[in-house]
N, C-alpha and C positions, 0 to 999 in steps of 0.2 A: 639523457634519457628523452626519446622523440614524446611526442604529445601523444601517441596510440602506446606507447609501453607505461608511461606516468598512467595512462585512462586503468589501463588493462592490473597494473598493479597496484593502485589506490581503491579502485574498485572490488579488485580480486579481496583484500584485508576487509572493506566495509560489508562485502555480501559475507563471510566468516560472523561479522561480527551480528550483522540482520541475522543471522540464520539461528545465530546464539541465542537473541530476544525472540524467536518465534518458536524455536526447537521445545521448548515446554509443549506447548499447546499437544506436538504429536508424540514427542515421549509420554506424556501424560494421558496418550487417548484410549489404549488399554484401559487405563484408570478409570476415567472421564464418563468411558459408554458403559463401565461396567458399575462404578459406584453414583452413578448421575442417568437420571432417566432422559427422553428426547427433547423433555416439556421444560428439565431441569437446562440443557442448553440453549433451550430455548432462551430461559430468562435471561444467562448470559447474552446472549448473542442482542436481546432488547436492553439490558443494560449498557452495554457496550454502545447501541446505537445512543443511549438517552444524553449520558458522558459527551457522546462527540457533536451533541444538539447543543449539550451548553458550551461547550467550547469554541467554538466556531461561534455562536450569536456573542457569548458575553466575553468570551476569552481574553479575545485581543490578541491573537496570535501574530505575529508578523515574520513566519519564519524565512520566506521567502522575498522578504524588503530586506532582510541582515544583509547578507553576500553582497548585495546589487551597490548599498550603502557604506558597506565596509569596503570593498575595492576603486567607492571614487575616494574615500582620504586619501592622505600622502602622508599626514605619520602614524606613527605606532598608537601615539595618544590618541587622538582624533578616531584611530582605528578600534579603537577598544571603546569609547567612548560609546560607539555604534550600540556595542553589544550590550553593553554596560544599562544604558539607555531604554534599548528594548525588552529587556530582561524587567527593569522595576516595573514599564509600564503592563507590560502582559501579565506580571506577578498581581500588579493590582486589580488588574479585571479579572482572571484569574481567579481569583480569593473570591469578589462578588458573584462571578457564578456562584460559586461552587456554593457558597452561604444561600443564597437563592433556589437552589436545587434543595440541600437539604430539607429549605423550610415548607416547601411546599411538596415533601415524597407521600405525603397522604392521595391529597390529589393528582400528582403524577404516577401512582401504583395504578388508580382507581383505571385510569385511561389506557395509560400504557399493560396494562397486564388484565386486567377485568375485575383485581383484587386490590384489596389495600395490605396484604398481609403483608407484601414485598415490600411496602414505603419501606422496612430496617436497612433490605439489599440497596436501597438508592442510596440512602444517607451514608452508607458505606462507599460507594462507591464516588460518591460527589466528592470527597476530598480527592479523586484521583484526576480531577480540572487541572488543579495544583502542581502534585507530582508530576502530570504528565506533562506540565508546560516548561517546567524546571529543568527534568528529561532532554524536552525536546531542545532547549536554548543552549547547553550544557554541550552535544551532542554534534550540534551544528556549528557552536564554535570550535571543535574539536578539527569538524571539515574543513572551514574556513581556513586555518593556522596551518592545514597539513600533517594533524597527527593522528594515522589511522590506523598504531596500535596503541593509542592510549584510549581510542575509540573502541579496540575490539577489548581492552581489558576490562573497561566498564562495561562491554555487555557480557563477558565472561560471569563474572562476580555474577552481575542480576540474574545470571543462569542458571548457576547455583545454587541463591539465592529463592529462587520462585523453586525450583527442584527441591527440594529441603524441607521448604513453608509446605508444600502443596502435600507432599509423600507424609507430610507432619498431620496437616489439619484434616487430609482427606481419607486417608489411610488407616493411618494409626490412631488418633482420636474421632472417627468416623464422621465429620461435621456437617460431609455433604459439600452442599450448595451454599451454607455459610463459610466453611474451610476453603473452598474455591476462590470467596469475596475477601477475606480477611488473608490470606496469602497473598493477593494482588495487590492489597493495599499497604501490606508491609514491605513490600520488594520493593514496591516504587516510593516509597516514603525514605529507604535507606539511600537507595541509588539517588533520588533526586537531590538529595542533601547532601549527598558526596562532590556531584558534580556543580552544584552551586558555588560549595566551599573552593571545588578545583578552579571554576571560570572565574570567579570573584577576585581569587589569589594571584590569576593570570592579568586578568585584564586590568584591575582596579574597579572603582565604583565612580565612577564620574556623569554626571546626569547630564545632557543637554538641552535644553528646550526647544531649539532649532532641531535638533536631527528628530525629536520626536515629531517636533509637525510634518515634517518632511516622510516620515517613515507612515504615520498617519493618512498621512495625502495619496502615499501610494499603495497603502496595504488596502484601504477602504472597499475599494473594489472587489480587492479577491476577498475580502472579510463576506463580504456579504456572497461572491462568488461560493466561497468556500458552505455555505449554509446550502444554497441549492446543489453542492456537490454532493454532500449528507445528504441527502434528501433524495439522489439520485441512487448514492450508492445504501442504502441502508435502512431507508424506509418502504424498501422491498420486504422487512422484516415485519415489519407494523400490518402493513395488507397481506401479507399470507395468514397473519394470528386472526384479524379480522373474519378475513374471507376462507379462512380452512380451522387451523391450533397452532398451538402450543408445539405441537409435537413435529407439526410442519416446519415449523421453525426451527426445531433443532435439528429438524434434517437439512434443511437450507444452509443452517449455521456450519454443519460437520461438512456439508460440498462445498461452501465458500471458502474454509480454512485449506481445502485442496487447492481452489478455483486460485485463492491469493498466493500461493509458491510460486507462479510465473513471476507479478509482479514485486512482492518479499526478495527471494533469490538472485536473482536477476535486475530487474529494474531500477529496485531502490539501492541498492550500492551502485549503479552507474547514476541512480539520479544525485549521489551527494557528492559525486567526485563532479561531474556535466554543469550541477546548479550553481558552482562556484566559477568553472574554468570558461563558461560558453560566451562568460560578457569580455572576458579577456581574450578570448577567440575572436571577436565580433571586433576586435581592435584591428587584425590584420587585415591589410589591405585588399587578400584574398580569401575569405573566411569561409566560403562554398565549399571547396574539397572537405575542409575538415566538419562540416555539418553532414553532408553526404558521406562520409567514412564511420561518421558517429551514428548515425541514423538506420544504415546498413547493418554496422556491426550486432548495434541493441534490438535490432529487429530480427537478423539470425539468432541469436542468441534467446529471443521472447518465441520465436516459433518453436526453436527446437525444444525447450523446457514445455511450453505446452501442447504439444506432441507426449513428448513423454509421460507428462500430466494424465493426460487424455485418456492414454494405453493403459498405463501400469496402475491408475490412483482405483478401479474398481477391484484390484486384487488385493492390492494395501488394505483398504476398507474390510474387506473380509475377513483378512488376517487378526485385524488388531482393535474391531470395534466387536459389541455384539450385534446379532443378527437383526434388532431393531432400526439398523443405521446404516443399512447393507444399502437400500434404496436409496441413498442418498447419491451412490455414484451416478443416477441418472443425469443429472445437475452440472456435473462438474464441465463439457466441455465446454456448453455454454457460456460457463463463470468463465472458461480460460480465455476464450474468444473475447470476450465485456474485460476482462484485464487487459489484452493487449493492446489495444484497440485505446482504451484509457490512458497507457502507460503512451502509447505514443500521440494520443492529445497533446499529454503535457509537454513532450520534446515540440511538439509545432505551437505552443502557445508562447515560445521565446519570441516569435515576432510579434506578441502583444507587448511581454517583460521590458523587450529590448526599446517599444517605442515608445512606450509610457500609454499605452494603449488597453490596462490593467481591465477595462471595463466591460472591454469586449469578450473576457474570459467570462463575466457575468454575465451577458448577453446569451452566449453560448450556452451557459448552464441553464439558463431559463430555458432557451428552446429546448435543448435536451430532456427538463425537470415536466416541460409539457408532454414531449412525445413517448415519452416513457410510461408516466401516471397512463395514459393513454391504451401503451401496451402492456400496464400491470391490470387494470381495470380487464382488458379485452381476454388477456390469458389466466392470469391468478384463478379466476373462481373455476374455469373447467380442466385446470392441469396444473392446480397447486403451486408445491415449491418448484417444479421443473417448469412449470408456465413463469414464474419469477424470472429463474435464470435466461429464460427467452428472453423475457423481456429485456432484462439488463440487457444482454448483449446485443439486440435490436438499438436501444436508446444509446449505448455506447457507438455503435457504428456510426447517429447522424452528431454525435457530438464531435467524432472526428472530423468527418467533412465538413462542418459547421468551421472548423479551426485551424483546417486545411485553407478553405476556399476565404476564406475572411483574412487568415495570417498572409497568403500569397499578395493579397493586396496592400501591407503594411509595408512587411521586411520580407520577401519571399525568401525562403531558403535553400532553393534550386534544388528540391531530391526528386528523384524520377519516382512516381507511385507505380507502376508495371510493375517492377520486382516484390512490393510487396503483396499483392495481388494474386499474385502466383503465389507466393508463400502461404497466404491464409489460403488457399486454394489446395495447396498440400498437406494444410493439418485438418482441413475438412475432409480428403478424400481419406487420410491415413484413417484419420474418425471411424469412419462410414466403413472398412474395410476391418479394422479392428470389432467394431459392433458385429459385423455380418460372421463375421469366421473365425471367434476367437470368444474364449468364457474368461469368468473372472475367477476362475479357480488355479488352485499354487498346484498344475500341473509342469511340468517338462514342456510337454506339447505345447501347449499356453503359452509359455514364456517364452518359447523358441519364436514361435510366431509371430508375439510380438514385439520381438526383439527384430525381427527382422523386419518389420515394418515402420518400427522406428528409426533403425539406423540409413534405409530406405528414404526415410523421409528427411533423415539427419542431411544426408549428401546431397538433396535436390534443395534443399535450401539453402545451402552452403553456397550450393552450384548458383542459384539463381541469385542473388545476393552479393555476388563479390564479380567485381569486375574484370574483361580478359587480361586488363595490366595486374592485379592481383593475384590470378591462376597462374599467369605465366611465374611468377615471383616464387609463386611456392613450389609450382613443378621444379622448378631449379635449384631452389632448395634443397629440397630431399635428393633430386639429380648429384647433388655433390655430397651429399649423406651417406 
């Protein structure tokens, strides 16, 4: 099986698995938007931000380091010790973070929500710090050992648990926001324990002090970078709450759910394959054609998916949600662009990872955080959640340019940027045409016109991001058939 074929096969299975993890939010969207208010939806967004903050600051996550050190070891015993050592360290830090967050639930509720009555939700969500860590390590191990179908099965089980518990607590028992919080916790606890037992059963439990030190040295800049990255990606909820209202936070949260489709369905499964394989590819005498092929392939998929989300999301929101949520569609195209540039920034960060210059990623995020804060202060007071999405897009472009410029100084990936610029332009033009000529109504005329715009953008993007040789090979293949 060729590199490209294996990449597509494994990424597809990971994609389906990831879709199942995220599918609950979309399947339950009509229920969420009828049983919960925009303010309730905003509370969930801020709770997720708070959990992520404690995870990054005190969680000790070393997911990116594990594949690197795993592949550096020669024997299976030493490889397995990398996984178990990282798991133990993270479990300790995550447990401490969970206890600390729960202990200060009252003051945190006052700062984040402006009301102490939300402290009970902070206590419930604090447990997710530990369960998320255990889930992520188990799933990381499955990707490293190339067990995509096992990965898929665990995700499908969690999908069933979440759906069943959400329907029970929100619809049947009518617990509202509390039902959503409890169902999230219970499903995460069950899957986390199952993955923990599976991983330890396969790897054993051998802790090495030396590997723990190496991983910590490698990871600490990423730790700080993750904190800044969280600020870049999630602080917009807090700024919206301060400058506007919880209702607008809820609208942004819904728009962000659609904006994240591109990264969840396209980038994340690709990344879960690429995260481990890129270090193997780097050992080749001439790895640059592989870098170029991977970059162009993932960029094409991101752009095409981005066009689809930008064009059709308004129709879906109008069908699935209450009228109070319909204006969320205004922010989606900007969030799509932000997501694309964030994904491609991670691709270019490989230059820093391979050369052990992870501190450069932290510097990049620091510069981006400053830029995006300026954009938030300028745009959110005047344009609310839409202004936040525009600021997010502008900040993500700054982040990409920084990573590209400084990464090329250390380990150039030798990837042409002109096709990316042209494809982004195609996305923008397609979105503008759609907004100018079509409506978000579910009519035959609107859907037909949107489809024409989408497929036109699709063919232009594929042409732009493929090489002459690839186009010739494709034509020969179809002529033979």
